[in-house]
C-alpha positions in Angstrom: 26.9 14.0 21.2 26.4 11.3 18.5 23.0 10.1 17.4 22.2 7.3 15.0 20.0 8.0 11.9 18.4 5.4 9.6 19.5 5.7 6.0 18.8 4.0 2.7 21.0 3.8 -0.3 20.0 3.0 -3.9 21.5 3.2 -7.3 20.3 5.8 -9.9 22.3 5.4 -13.2 26.0 5.8 -12.4 25.3 7.3 -8.9 24.4 5.9 -5.5 21.8 8.0 -3.6 21.7 8.0 0.2 18.7 9.4 2.1 18.1 9.9 5.8 14.7 8.4 6.8 14.1 10.6 9.8 15.1 14.0 8.3 14.6 15.0 4.7 18.2 15.1 3.7 19.9 13.2 0.9 23.2 13.0 -0.8 25.0 11.0 -3.5 28.3 9.4 -4.4 30.1 7.2 -6.9 30.0 4.2 -4.4 27.6 3.3 -1.6 30.3 4.1 1.0 30.9 7.6 -0.6 27.1 8.3 -0.7 26.8 7.4 3.0 29.9 9.5 3.9 28.4 12.4 2.0 25.1 12.0 3.8 26.9 11.9 7.1 28.6 15.2 6.2 25.3 16.8 5.1 23.7 15.8 8.4 26.5 17.2 10.4 26.2 20.5 8.5 22.4 20.5 9.0 22.9 20.3 12.8 25.6 23.0 13.0 24.4 26.2 14.7 23.9 29.0 12.3 26.6 31.7 12.2 25.4 35.0 11.0 28.0 37.2 9.2 26.0 40.3 10.2 23.1 41.0 12.5 19.7 40.2 10.9 17.5 43.1 9.9 14.2 43.0 11.9 11.1 43.9 10.1 7.4 44.4 11.0 4.5 42.8 9.2 0.9 43.9 9.7 -2.0 41.6 9.0 -5.7 41.9 9.4 -6.9 39.6 12.2 -10.5 38.6 13.0 -12.1 40.8 10.3 -14.7 39.1 8.1 
């Protein structure tokens, strides 16, 4: 499924910076097109499902609740 995202691009020194306006993700490139392509790749990686290399270790945390 493809979904469009709004992005902005600006120049900082020798680099172009691209930023997604809906999700706090940014990237950069030597040209505007490269910055946008790098942003596209970063967004695709952001939405990939996580793949654990080993099962996560579950832990228990105790907290005091309702005591004044």
